[in-house]
C-alpha positions in Angstrom: 74.7 247.3 -137.2 76.4 244.3 -135.4 77.6 241.1 -136.9 74.6 239.3 -135.4 72.1 241.8 -136.8 73.6 241.3 -140.3 73.3 237.5 -139.9 69.7 237.9 -138.9 69.0 240.1 -141.9 70.4 237.4 -144.2 68.0 234.9 -142.7 65.0 236.9 -143.4 62.8 237.1 -146.5 59.1 238.3 -147.3 55.9 236.4 -147.5 54.9 236.3 -151.1 51.2 236.9 -150.3 51.2 239.6 -147.4 54.9 241.0 -148.0 55.6 240.6 -144.2 59.2 240.1 -143.3 59.6 236.5 -142.1 62.5 234.2 -141.4 63.9 232.3 -144.5 63.2 228.9 -143.0 59.6 229.5 -141.7 57.0 227.0 -142.9 53.9 229.2 -142.6 53.6 233.0 -142.5 52.7 234.2 -138.9 50.7 237.2 -140.2 48.5 235.6 -143.0 49.0 231.9 -142.6 50.4 231.4 -146.3 51.9 227.9 -146.6 55.5 228.3 -147.8 55.7 224.5 -148.3 52.9 224.5 -150.6 53.3 223.4 -154.3 52.5 226.9 -155.6 55.2 228.3 -153.6 57.9 225.8 -154.6 56.8 226.3 -158.3 57.5 230.1 -157.7 60.7 229.4 -156.2 61.7 227.1 -159.1 60.7 229.7 -161.7 62.7 232.2 -159.9 65.8 229.9 -159.9 65.4 229.2 -163.8 65.1 233.0 -164.3 68.5 233.3 -162.6 70.0 230.6 -164.5 68.9 232.1 -167.8 70.3 235.5 -166.7 73.6 233.8 -165.9 73.5 232.2 -169.4 72.9 235.7 -171.0 75.8 237.1 -169.0 78.2 234.4 -170.1 77.0 235.0 -173.8 77.7 238.8 -173.3 81.1 237.8 -172.0 82.0 235.7 -174.8 80.8 238.3 -177.4 82.8 241.1 -175.6 86.0 239.0 -175.6 85.6 238.8 -179.5 84.8 242.6 -179.8 87.4 243.9 -177.2 90.8 242.0 -176.7 90.9 243.2 -173.0 89.4 240.1 -171.1 89.4 242.1 -167.7 87.1 244.7 -169.0 84.8 241.9 -170.4 84.8 240.2 -167.2 84.1 243.2 -165.1 81.3 244.2 -167.4 79.7 240.8 -167.1 80.0 240.5 -163.4 78.6 243.8 -162.8 75.7 242.9 -165.3 75.1 239.6 -163.5 75.2 241.5 -160.1 72.7 244.1 -161.1 70.5 241.3 -162.6 70.4 239.4 -159.4 69.4 242.7 -157.5 66.7 243.2 -160.1 65.3 239.7 -159.8 65.3 239.8 -156.1 63.3 243.1 -156.0 60.9 241.8 -158.6 60.2 238.6 -156.7 59.9 240.6 -153.5 57.4 243.1 -154.5 55.3 241.5 -157.4 53.8 238.2 -158.3 55.8 238.0 -161.5 57.2 234.6 -160.7 53.9 233.2 -159.5 
């Protein structure tokens, strides 16, 4: 995979209605015609962002608690960093394949 291909992959997302791969900045899905600028789609994205923010707060809370339980700050930081990363991946998969945030 070339550098250009990796950039193109980062610019792609999936239509929430028909799950077709589309460019991230598209306004309408070319397959089903879903309006990606509709209020319903914007509400979905806002809900997803709030869920990510709540997950970040949870990870910070776990970090603080683990600092009090364990004197090693490096271990606590790595644990929370991994927890946050896994959470973001899971949130992305949920958003991509389901209507959980709709």
